[in-house]
All heavy atoms as TSV, in Angstrom:
chain	resi	resn	atom	element	x	y	z
A	1	MET	N	N	0.828	-1.193	-0.012
A	1	MET	CA	C	-0.043	-0.025	0.020
A	1	MET	C	C	0.939	1.240	0.049
A	1	MET	O	O	1.898	1.288	0.658
A	1	MET	CB	C	-0.882	-0.010	1.211
A	1	MET	CG	C	-1.740	1.211	1.401
A	1	MET	SD	S	-2.769	1.164	2.860
A	1	MET	CE	C	-4.329	0.754	2.093
A	2	LYS	N	N	0.488	2.165	-0.741
A	2	LYS	CA	C	1.279	3.419	-0.746
A	2	LYS	C	C	1.076	4.147	0.534
A	2	LYS	O	O	-0.023	4.256	1.091
A	2	LYS	CB	C	0.825	4.291	-1.951
A	2	LYS	CG	C	1.098	3.618	-3.268
A	2	LYS	CD	C	1.869	4.609	-4.176
A	2	LYS	CE	C	2.091	3.965	-5.514
A	2	LYS	NZ	N	3.350	3.332	-5.680
A	3	ARG	N	N	2.100	4.823	1.003
A	3	ARG	CA	C	2.091	5.552	2.283
A	3	ARG	C	C	1.102	6.644	2.219
A	3	ARG	O	O	0.299	6.890	3.146
A	3	ARG	CB	C	3.480	6.063	2.574
A	3	ARG	CG	C	3.546	6.915	3.860
A	3	ARG	CD	C	5.040	7.339	4.044
A	3	ARG	NE	N	5.179	8.109	5.266
A	3	ARG	CZ	C	4.966	9.372	5.406
A	3	ARG	NH1	N	4.635	10.122	4.355
A	3	ARG	NH2	N	5.076	9.947	6.569
A	4	LYS	N	N	1.037	7.383	1.165
A	4	LYS	CA	C	0.084	8.538	1.014
A	4	LYS	C	C	-1.433	8.055	1.126
A	4	LYS	O	O	-2.206	8.779	1.655
A	4	LYS	CB	C	0.386	9.378	-0.233
A	4	LYS	CG	C	0.107	8.668	-1.548
A	4	LYS	CD	C	0.410	9.588	-2.667
A	4	LYS	CE	C	0.126	8.866	-4.002
A	4	LYS	NZ	N	0.360	9.710	-5.186
A	5	ASP	N	N	-1.657	6.826	0.610
A	5	ASP	CA	C	-3.034	6.325	0.672
A	5	ASP	C	C	-3.368	5.970	2.133
A	5	ASP	O	O	-4.503	6.290	2.586
A	5	ASP	CB	C	-3.219	5.077	-0.225
A	5	ASP	CG	C	-3.047	5.379	-1.668
A	5	ASP	OD1	O	-3.278	6.550	-2.051
A	5	ASP	OD2	O	-2.727	4.473	-2.399
A	6	LEU	N	N	-2.450	5.431	2.878
A	6	LEU	CA	C	-2.721	5.107	4.312
A	6	LEU	C	C	-2.915	6.438	5.076
A	6	LEU	O	O	-3.804	6.459	5.941
A	6	LEU	CB	C	-1.545	4.306	4.901
A	6	LEU	CG	C	-1.675	3.830	6.290
A	6	LEU	CD1	C	-2.926	2.898	6.403
A	6	LEU	CD2	C	-0.411	3.116	6.736
A	7	ILE	N	N	-2.144	7.427	4.757
A	7	ILE	CA	C	-2.259	8.703	5.478
A	7	ILE	C	C	-3.584	9.357	5.160
A	7	ILE	O	O	-4.267	9.903	6.042
A	7	ILE	CB	C	-1.113	9.653	5.132
A	7	ILE	CG1	C	0.168	9.158	5.813
A	7	ILE	CG2	C	-1.435	11.089	5.536
A	7	ILE	CD1	C	1.398	9.876	5.371
A	8	LYS	N	N	-4.067	9.299	3.949
A	8	LYS	CA	C	-5.348	9.814	3.508
A	8	LYS	C	C	-6.442	9.092	4.304
A	8	LYS	O	O	-7.466	9.766	4.744
A	8	LYS	CB	C	-5.610	9.612	2.008
A	8	LYS	CG	C	-4.876	10.638	1.164
A	8	LYS	CD	C	-5.266	10.397	-0.298
A	8	LYS	CE	C	-4.408	11.238	-1.164
A	8	LYS	NZ	N	-4.653	11.040	-2.586
A	9	LEU	N	N	-6.326	7.829	4.532
A	9	LEU	CA	C	-7.320	6.984	5.307
A	9	LEU	C	C	-7.349	7.445	6.801
A	9	LEU	O	O	-8.372	7.653	7.348
A	9	LEU	CB	C	-6.957	5.496	5.196
A	9	LEU	CG	C	-7.908	4.600	5.926
A	9	LEU	CD1	C	-9.336	4.690	5.298
A	9	LEU	CD2	C	-7.421	3.157	5.787
A	10	PHE	N	N	-6.129	7.758	7.319
A	10	PHE	CA	C	-6.013	8.261	8.668
A	10	PHE	C	C	-6.787	9.594	8.765
A	10	PHE	O	O	-7.550	9.829	9.665
A	10	PHE	CB	C	-4.581	8.411	9.103
A	10	PHE	CG	C	-4.055	7.246	9.842
A	10	PHE	CD1	C	-3.648	6.075	9.202
A	10	PHE	CD2	C	-3.993	7.183	11.255
A	10	PHE	CE1	C	-3.166	4.964	9.820
A	10	PHE	CE2	C	-3.435	6.104	11.897
A	10	PHE	CZ	C	-3.068	4.992	11.247
A	11	GLU	N	N	-6.475	10.473	7.871
A	11	GLU	CA	C	-7.058	11.886	7.917
A	11	GLU	C	C	-8.502	11.882	7.657
A	11	GLU	O	O	-9.299	12.555	8.295
A	11	GLU	CB	C	-6.370	12.722	6.869
A	11	GLU	CG	C	-4.905	13.036	7.263
A	11	GLU	CD	C	-4.069	13.762	6.269
A	11	GLU	OE1	O	-4.584	13.870	5.060
A	11	GLU	OE2	O	-3.007	14.277	6.580
A	12	LYS	N	N	-9.005	10.887	6.853
A	12	LYS	CA	C	-10.444	10.761	6.634
A	12	LYS	C	C	-11.143	10.351	7.942
A	12	LYS	O	O	-12.326	10.679	8.131
A	12	LYS	CB	C	-10.685	9.680	5.537
A	12	LYS	CG	C	-12.102	9.441	5.159
A	12	LYS	CD	C	-12.143	8.389	4.038
A	12	LYS	CE	C	-13.436	7.672	4.154
A	12	LYS	NZ	N	-13.465	6.506	3.259
A	13	ASN	N	N	-10.480	9.596	8.769
A	13	ASN	CA	C	-11.071	9.117	9.997
A	13	ASN	C	C	-10.742	9.992	11.202
A	13	ASN	O	O	-10.848	9.569	12.308
A	13	ASN	CB	C	-10.489	7.724	10.252
A	13	ASN	CG	C	-11.229	6.711	9.434
A	13	ASN	OD1	O	-12.405	6.354	9.690
A	13	ASN	ND2	N	-10.621	6.236	8.352
A	14	GLY	N	N	-10.354	11.294	10.953
A	14	GLY	CA	C	-10.142	12.235	12.090
A	14	GLY	C	C	-8.725	12.251	12.695
A	14	GLY	O	O	-8.567	12.952	13.665
A	15	TRP	N	N	-7.811	11.505	12.127
A	15	TRP	CA	C	-6.373	11.603	12.684
A	15	TRP	C	C	-5.631	12.723	11.954
A	15	TRP	O	O	-5.937	13.097	10.841
A	15	TRP	CB	C	-5.746	10.226	12.335
A	15	TRP	CG	C	-6.292	9.150	13.192
A	15	TRP	CD1	C	-7.470	8.605	13.106
A	15	TRP	CD2	C	-5.600	8.388	14.196
A	15	TRP	NE1	N	-7.693	7.560	14.041
A	15	TRP	CE2	C	-6.512	7.401	14.683
A	15	TRP	CE3	C	-4.378	8.427	14.700
A	15	TRP	CZ2	C	-6.215	6.563	15.705
A	15	TRP	CZ3	C	-3.950	7.584	15.745
A	15	TRP	CH2	C	-4.919	6.568	16.208
A	16	TYR	N	N	-4.612	13.257	12.690
A	16	TYR	CA	C	-3.798	14.283	12.105
A	16	TYR	C	C	-2.364	14.074	12.490
A	16	TYR	O	O	-2.001	13.347	13.416
A	16	TYR	CB	C	-4.252	15.671	12.567
A	16	TYR	CG	C	-4.329	15.796	14.055
A	16	TYR	CD1	C	-3.231	16.408	14.740
A	16	TYR	CD2	C	-5.465	15.469	14.798
A	16	TYR	CE1	C	-3.265	16.464	16.132
A	16	TYR	CE2	C	-5.504	15.562	16.132
A	16	TYR	CZ	C	-4.389	16.125	16.839
A	16	TYR	OH	O	-4.398	16.223	18.217
A	17	TYR	N	N	-1.463	14.703	11.714
A	17	TYR	CA	C	-0.024	14.602	11.956
A	17	TYR	C	C	0.369	15.327	13.216
A	17	TYR	O	O	-0.054	16.432	13.439
A	17	TYR	CB	C	0.697	15.286	10.750
A	17	TYR	CG	C	2.211	15.414	10.878
A	17	TYR	CD1	C	3.000	14.315	10.633
A	17	TYR	CD2	C	2.800	16.617	11.328
A	17	TYR	CE1	C	4.441	14.396	10.800
A	17	TYR	CE2	C	4.139	16.733	11.476
A	17	TYR	CZ	C	4.934	15.565	11.162
A	17	TYR	OH	O	6.311	15.699	11.380
A	18	LYS	N	N	1.128	14.635	14.024
A	18	LYS	CA	C	1.533	15.250	15.303
A	18	LYS	C	C	2.991	15.730	15.288
A	18	LYS	O	O	3.308	16.832	15.589
A	18	LYS	CB	C	1.310	14.323	16.443
A	18	LYS	CG	C	1.637	14.921	17.790
A	18	LYS	CD	C	1.260	13.993	18.971
A	18	LYS	CE	C	1.537	14.626	20.306
A	18	LYS	NZ	N	1.245	13.802	21.394
A	19	ARG	N	N	3.896	14.789	14.924
A	19	ARG	CA	C	5.309	15.085	14.957
A	19	ARG	C	C	6.072	13.996	14.216
A	19	ARG	O	O	5.499	12.936	13.807
A	19	ARG	CB	C	5.872	15.211	16.349
A	19	ARG	CG	C	5.801	13.866	17.124
A	19	ARG	CD	C	6.318	14.029	18.590
A	19	ARG	NE	N	6.082	12.757	19.339
A	19	ARG	CZ	C	6.867	11.751	19.347
A	19	ARG	NH1	N	7.961	11.769	18.614
A	19	ARG	NH2	N	6.631	10.695	20.081
A	20	SER	N	N	7.380	14.275	13.999
A	20	SER	CA	C	8.267	13.291	13.419
A	20	SER	C	C	9.021	12.493	14.458
A	20	SER	O	O	9.405	13.051	15.466
A	20	SER	CB	C	9.259	13.978	12.499
A	20	SER	OG	O	8.695	14.602	11.434
A	21	GLY	N	N	9.143	11.232	14.213
A	21	GLY	CA	C	9.991	10.358	15.075
A	21	GLY	C	C	11.242	10.071	14.381
A	21	GLY	O	O	11.675	10.767	13.425
A	22	GLY	N	N	12.015	9.091	14.778
A	22	GLY	CA	C	13.249	8.641	14.091
A	22	GLY	C	C	13.049	8.347	12.650
A	22	GLY	O	O	13.533	8.974	11.751
A	23	ASN	N	N	12.285	7.184	12.398
A	23	ASN	CA	C	12.038	6.759	11.035
A	23	ASN	C	C	10.542	6.787	10.720
A	23	ASN	O	O	10.147	6.276	9.722
A	23	ASN	CB	C	12.605	5.334	10.887
A	23	ASN	CG	C	14.085	5.330	10.964
A	23	ASN	OD1	O	14.744	6.309	10.472
A	23	ASN	ND2	N	14.645	4.304	11.562
A	24	HIS	N	N	9.793	7.327	11.605
A	24	HIS	CA	C	8.313	7.348	11.469
A	24	HIS	C	C	7.839	8.764	11.697
A	24	HIS	O	O	8.378	9.497	12.335
A	24	HIS	CB	C	7.725	6.374	12.498
A	24	HIS	CG	C	7.987	4.930	12.313
A	24	HIS	ND1	N	9.326	4.415	12.532
A	24	HIS	CD2	C	7.274	3.913	11.853
A	24	HIS	CE1	C	9.323	3.152	12.338
A	24	HIS	NE2	N	8.107	2.804	11.833
A	25	ASP	N	N	6.557	8.997	11.106
A	25	ASP	CA	C	5.846	10.220	11.451
A	25	ASP	C	C	4.734	9.682	12.419
A	25	ASP	O	O	4.159	8.626	12.258
A	25	ASP	CB	C	5.096	10.756	10.180
A	25	ASP	CG	C	6.170	11.444	9.236
A	25	ASP	OD1	O	7.152	11.897	9.776
A	25	ASP	OD2	O	5.888	11.511	8.061
A	26	ILE	N	N	4.438	10.525	13.315
A	26	ILE	CA	C	3.410	10.150	14.399
A	26	ILE	C	C	2.093	10.832	14.104
A	26	ILE	O	O	2.086	12.040	13.934
A	26	ILE	CB	C	3.899	10.531	15.845
A	26	ILE	CG1	C	5.386	10.075	16.026
A	26	ILE	CG2	C	2.975	10.052	16.913
A	26	ILE	CD1	C	5.595	8.650	16.032
A	27	TYR	N	N	1.062	10.047	14.013
A	27	TYR	CA	C	-0.308	10.487	13.776
A	27	TYR	C	C	-1.142	10.248	15.044
A	27	TYR	O	O	-0.885	9.273	15.760
A	27	TYR	CB	C	-0.962	9.854	12.575
A	27	TYR	CG	C	-0.445	10.502	11.351
A	27	TYR	CD1	C	0.807	10.153	10.741
A	27	TYR	CD2	C	-1.205	11.433	10.646
A	27	TYR	CE1	C	1.231	10.745	9.592
A	27	TYR	CE2	C	-0.818	12.066	9.495
A	27	TYR	CZ	C	0.445	11.753	8.985
A	27	TYR	OH	O	0.816	12.370	7.830
A	28	THR	N	N	-2.066	11.193	15.380
A	28	THR	CA	C	-2.892	11.010	16.511
A	28	THR	C	C	-4.297	11.434	16.239
A	28	THR	O	O	-4.534	12.209	15.272
A	28	THR	CB	C	-2.304	11.867	17.693
A	28	THR	OG1	O	-3.071	11.606	18.871
A	28	THR	CG2	C	-2.341	13.391	17.374
A	29	ASN	N	N	-5.218	11.022	17.113
A	29	ASN	CA	C	-6.575	11.436	16.983
A	29	ASN	C	C	-6.916	12.213	18.279
A	29	ASN	O	O	-8.074	12.506	18.572
A	29	ASN	CB	C	-7.500	10.288	16.841
A	29	ASN	CG	C	-7.492	9.319	18.041
A	29	ASN	OD1	O	-6.791	9.416	18.918
A	29	ASN	ND2	N	-8.337	8.324	17.986
A	30	GLY	N	N	-5.857	12.580	19.053
A	30	GLY	CA	C	-6.026	13.287	20.344
A	30	GLY	C	C	-6.012	12.383	21.501
A	30	GLY	O	O	-5.768	12.872	22.601
A	31	LYS	N	N	-6.243	11.159	21.298
A	31	LYS	CA	C	-6.268	10.138	22.365
A	31	LYS	C	C	-5.196	9.051	22.120
A	31	LYS	O	O	-4.457	8.734	23.078
A	31	LYS	CB	C	-7.624	9.584	22.458
A	31	LYS	CG	C	-7.855	8.524	23.552
A	31	LYS	CD	C	-9.220	7.997	23.525
A	31	LYS	CE	C	-9.418	6.843	24.567
A	31	LYS	NZ	N	-10.664	6.218	24.538
A	32	ASP	N	N	-5.180	8.500	20.962
A	32	ASP	CA	C	-4.206	7.442	20.642
A	32	ASP	C	C	-3.142	7.967	19.682
A	32	ASP	O	O	-3.395	8.976	18.996
A	32	ASP	CB	C	-4.984	6.225	20.039
A	32	ASP	CG	C	-5.928	5.663	20.917
A	32	ASP	OD1	O	-5.700	5.508	22.126
A	32	ASP	OD2	O	-6.998	5.258	20.446
A	33	ILE	N	N	-2.015	7.239	19.550
A	33	ILE	CA	C	-1.010	7.632	18.566
A	33	ILE	C	C	-0.673	6.392	17.729
A	33	ILE	O	O	-0.904	5.258	18.202
A	33	ILE	CB	C	0.284	8.143	19.257
A	33	ILE	CG1	C	0.855	7.061	20.136
A	33	ILE	CG2	C	0.005	9.419	19.973
A	33	ILE	CD1	C	2.317	7.440	20.524
A	34	GLU	N	N	-0.280	6.633	16.538
A	34	GLU	CA	C	0.054	5.541	15.612
A	34	GLU	C	C	1.296	5.985	14.789
A	34	GLU	O	O	1.214	7.046	14.083
A	34	GLU	CB	C	-1.036	5.220	14.693
A	34	GLU	CG	C	-0.846	4.020	13.807
A	34	GLU	CD	C	-0.770	2.732	14.606
A	34	GLU	OE1	O	-1.593	2.521	15.458
A	34	GLU	OE2	O	0.157	1.903	14.346
A	35	PRO	N	N	2.441	5.307	14.894
A	35	PRO	CA	C	3.607	5.651	14.070
A	35	PRO	C	C	3.403	5.067	12.655
A	35	PRO	O	O	2.965	3.954	12.565
A	35	PRO	CB	C	4.736	4.955	14.718
A	35	PRO	CG	C	4.190	3.845	15.601
A	35	PRO	CD	C	2.724	4.262	15.913
A	36	ILE	N	N	3.765	5.849	11.598
A	36	ILE	CA	C	3.635	5.429	10.236
A	36	ILE	C	C	5.042	5.569	9.676
A	36	ILE	O	O	5.582	6.701	9.648
A	36	ILE	CB	C	2.587	6.192	9.509
A	36	ILE	CG1	C	1.220	6.036	10.089
A	36	ILE	CG2	C	2.633	5.793	8.005
A	36	ILE	CD1	C	0.090	6.776	9.361
A	37	SER	N	N	5.543	4.546	9.080
A	37	SER	CA	C	6.919	4.546	8.471
A	37	SER	C	C	6.961	5.537	7.367
A	37	SER	O	O	6.008	5.760	6.613
A	37	SER	CB	C	7.224	3.110	8.003
A	37	SER	OG	O	8.421	3.118	7.297
A	38	ARG	N	N	8.187	6.059	7.142
A	38	ARG	CA	C	8.297	7.043	6.069
A	38	ARG	C	C	8.671	6.396	4.682
A	38	ARG	O	O	8.897	7.076	3.740
A	38	ARG	CB	C	9.437	8.070	6.415
A	38	ARG	CG	C	9.017	9.002	7.449
A	38	ARG	CD	C	9.909	10.229	7.491
A	38	ARG	NE	N	9.718	10.945	8.762
A	38	ARG	CZ	C	10.600	10.920	9.695
A	38	ARG	NH1	N	11.771	10.314	9.607
A	38	ARG	NH2	N	10.347	11.598	10.844
A	39	GLN	N	N	8.658	5.008	4.700
A	39	GLN	CA	C	8.893	4.410	3.389
A	39	GLN	C	C	7.739	4.720	2.412
A	39	GLN	O	O	6.654	4.852	2.796
A	39	GLN	CB	C	8.998	2.857	3.644
A	39	GLN	CG	C	10.083	2.438	4.500
A	39	GLN	CD	C	10.087	0.925	4.824
A	39	GLN	OE1	O	9.179	0.241	4.415
A	39	GLN	NE2	N	11.123	0.487	5.436
A	40	ARG	N	N	8.187	4.784	1.145
A	40	ARG	CA	C	7.116	5.119	0.168
A	40	ARG	C	C	6.043	3.967	0.026
A	40	ARG	O	O	4.941	4.314	-0.138
A	40	ARG	CB	C	7.873	5.272	-1.185
A	40	ARG	CG	C	7.070	6.032	-2.251
A	40	ARG	CD	C	7.974	6.312	-3.397
A	40	ARG	NE	N	8.974	7.344	-3.046
A	40	ARG	CZ	C	9.284	8.312	-3.831
A	40	ARG	NH1	N	8.810	8.335	-5.063
A	40	ARG	NH2	N	10.128	9.250	-3.464
A	41	GLU	N	N	6.500	2.732	0.143
A	41	GLU	CA	C	5.614	1.598	-0.005
A	41	GLU	C	C	5.568	0.853	1.417
A	41	GLU	O	O	6.654	0.624	1.954
A	41	GLU	CB	C	6.163	0.610	-0.939
A	41	GLU	CG	C	5.571	0.422	-2.300
A	41	GLU	CD	C	4.049	0.483	-2.525
A	41	GLU	OE1	O	3.363	-0.378	-1.994
A	41	GLU	OE2	O	3.739	1.327	-3.298
A	42	ILE	N	N	4.350	0.706	2.041
A	42	ILE	CA	C	4.283	-0.025	3.225
A	42	ILE	C	C	3.775	-1.361	2.875
A	42	ILE	O	O	2.789	-1.481	2.139
A	42	ILE	CB	C	3.329	0.778	4.156
A	42	ILE	CG1	C	3.957	2.082	4.539
A	42	ILE	CG2	C	3.088	-0.077	5.466
A	42	ILE	CD1	C	3.083	2.967	5.315
A	43	LYS	N	N	4.312	-2.436	3.505
A	43	LYS	CA	C	3.898	-3.828	3.237
A	43	LYS	C	C	2.424	-3.923	3.467
A	43	LYS	O	O	1.875	-3.326	4.507
A	43	LYS	CB	C	4.666	-4.814	4.103
A	43	LYS	CG	C	6.070	-4.939	3.681
A	43	LYS	CD	C	6.806	-5.945	4.590
A	43	LYS	CE	C	8.257	-6.141	4.215
A	43	LYS	NZ	N	8.947	-7.019	5.036
A	44	GLU	N	N	1.776	-4.712	2.560
A	44	GLU	CA	C	0.277	-4.877	2.712
A	44	GLU	C	C	-0.074	-5.421	4.044
A	44	GLU	O	O	-1.080	-4.962	4.613
A	44	GLU	CB	C	-0.192	-5.760	1.514
A	44	GLU	CG	C	-1.616	-5.632	1.274
A	44	GLU	CD	C	-2.114	-4.308	0.753
A	44	GLU	OE1	O	-1.324	-3.643	0.092
A	44	GLU	OE2	O	-3.243	-3.943	1.070
A	45	SER	N	N	0.671	-6.389	4.527
A	45	SER	CA	C	0.254	-7.022	5.866
A	45	SER	C	C	0.345	-6.023	6.970
A	45	SER	O	O	-0.416	-6.038	7.915
A	45	SER	CB	C	1.206	-8.219	6.121
A	45	SER	OG	O	2.472	-7.850	6.167
A	46	VAL	N	N	1.389	-5.125	6.928
A	46	VAL	CA	C	1.508	-4.129	7.961
A	46	VAL	C	C	0.365	-3.093	7.946
A	46	VAL	O	O	-0.164	-2.682	8.891
A	46	VAL	CB	C	2.903	-3.405	7.851
A	46	VAL	CG1	C	3.042	-2.258	8.801
A	46	VAL	CG2	C	4.070	-4.397	8.141
A	47	ALA	N	N	0.096	-2.658	6.713
A	47	ALA	CA	C	-1.027	-1.649	6.488
A	47	ALA	C	C	-2.315	-2.227	6.985
A	47	ALA	O	O	-3.092	-1.582	7.649
A	47	ALA	CB	C	-1.062	-1.276	5.060
A	48	MET	N	N	-2.598	-3.481	6.617
A	48	MET	CA	C	-3.855	-4.130	6.966
A	48	MET	C	C	-3.897	-4.367	8.523
A	48	MET	O	O	-4.976	-4.157	9.099
A	48	MET	CB	C	-3.999	-5.454	6.287
A	48	MET	CG	C	-4.304	-5.382	4.875
A	48	MET	SD	S	-5.903	-4.461	4.494
A	48	MET	CE	C	-5.288	-3.212	3.480
A	49	ALA	N	N	-2.818	-4.582	9.223
A	49	ALA	CA	C	-2.821	-4.674	10.631
A	49	ALA	C	C	-3.081	-3.334	11.288
A	49	ALA	O	O	-3.822	-3.327	12.300
A	49	ALA	CB	C	-1.414	-5.191	11.113
A	50	ILE	N	N	-2.535	-2.293	10.813
A	50	ILE	CA	C	-2.836	-0.947	11.300
A	50	ILE	C	C	-4.267	-0.563	11.087
A	50	ILE	O	O	-4.954	-0.138	12.028
A	50	ILE	CB	C	-1.926	0.116	10.577
A	50	ILE	CG1	C	-0.423	-0.110	11.002
A	50	ILE	CG2	C	-2.384	1.513	10.998
A	50	ILE	CD1	C	0.495	0.784	10.247
A	51	ILE	N	N	-4.832	-0.862	9.924
A	51	ILE	CA	C	-6.225	-0.515	9.614
A	51	ILE	C	C	-7.104	-1.325	10.551
A	51	ILE	O	O	-8.056	-0.818	11.067
A	51	ILE	CB	C	-6.563	-0.824	8.154
A	51	ILE	CG1	C	-5.732	0.209	7.268
A	51	ILE	CG2	C	-7.992	-0.826	7.854
A	51	ILE	CD1	C	-5.793	-0.105	5.768
A	52	LYS	N	N	-6.841	-2.607	10.702
A	52	LYS	CA	C	-7.643	-3.443	11.595
A	52	LYS	C	C	-7.553	-3.048	13.081
A	52	LYS	O	O	-8.607	-2.920	13.722
A	52	LYS	CB	C	-7.210	-4.915	11.453
A	52	LYS	CG	C	-8.053	-5.939	12.244
A	52	LYS	CD	C	-7.531	-7.317	12.002
A	52	LYS	CE	C	-8.440	-8.316	12.802
A	52	LYS	NZ	N	-8.010	-9.672	12.613
A	53	ARG	N	N	-6.341	-2.686	13.482
A	53	ARG	CA	C	-6.139	-2.253	14.916
A	53	ARG	C	C	-6.895	-0.964	15.196
A	53	ARG	O	O	-7.487	-0.844	16.253
A	53	ARG	CB	C	-4.662	-1.996	15.134
A	53	ARG	CG	C	-4.355	-1.552	16.525
A	53	ARG	CD	C	-2.858	-1.605	16.852
A	53	ARG	NE	N	-2.057	-0.814	15.932
A	53	ARG	CZ	C	-0.964	-1.403	15.193
A	53	ARG	NH1	N	-0.669	-2.643	15.391
A	53	ARG	NH2	N	-0.320	-0.693	14.403
A	54	ARG	N	N	-6.970	-0.011	14.230
A	54	ARG	CA	C	-7.752	1.212	14.405
A	54	ARG	C	C	-9.203	1.114	14.041
A	54	ARG	O	O	-9.906	2.170	14.275
A	54	ARG	CB	C	-6.955	2.331	13.636
A	54	ARG	CG	C	-5.594	2.554	14.178
A	54	ARG	CD	C	-5.608	2.910	15.663
A	54	ARG	NE	N	-4.241	2.960	16.210
A	54	ARG	CZ	C	-4.059	2.981	17.482
A	54	ARG	NH1	N	-5.047	2.953	18.362
A	54	ARG	NH2	N	-2.801	2.956	17.981
A	55	GLY	N	N	-9.652	0.061	13.450
A	55	GLY	CA	C	-11.079	-0.090	13.088
A	55	GLY	C	C	-11.543	0.816	11.910
A	55	GLY	O	O	-12.639	1.145	11.852
A	56	PHE	N	N	-10.623	1.119	11.010
A	56	PHE	CA	C	-10.941	1.870	9.819
A	56	PHE	C	C	-11.719	1.042	8.841
A	56	PHE	O	O	-11.541	-0.130	8.784
A	56	PHE	CB	C	-9.674	2.470	9.111
A	56	PHE	CG	C	-8.929	3.461	9.995
A	56	PHE	CD1	C	-7.617	3.740	9.647
A	56	PHE	CD2	C	-9.449	4.091	11.011
A	56	PHE	CE1	C	-6.875	4.666	10.409
A	56	PHE	CE2	C	-8.726	4.985	11.798
A	56	PHE	CZ	C	-7.456	5.244	11.479
A	57	LYS	N	N	-12.541	1.681	8.033
A	57	LYS	CA	C	-13.283	0.997	7.037
A	57	LYS	C	C	-12.819	1.456	5.637
A	57	LYS	O	O	-12.380	2.573	5.397
A	57	LYS	CB	C	-14.765	1.289	7.145
A	57	LYS	CG	C	-15.320	0.846	8.544
A	57	LYS	CD	C	-16.212	-0.215	8.355
A	57	LYS	CE	C	-16.641	-0.662	9.804
A	57	LYS	NZ	N	-17.437	-1.634	10.040
């Protein structure tokens, strides 16, 4: 999955960029945080695990 598509999904669900970490950007919804790798392509299994963990549709 492309990183920009995953970020669009986060933003669509009310998440926003908080800060940069070492190799990740940190996104939050005000309560929880989720690190997203800065790689251009994120493995499909990793992307699906994040989507499932956050309950996105």
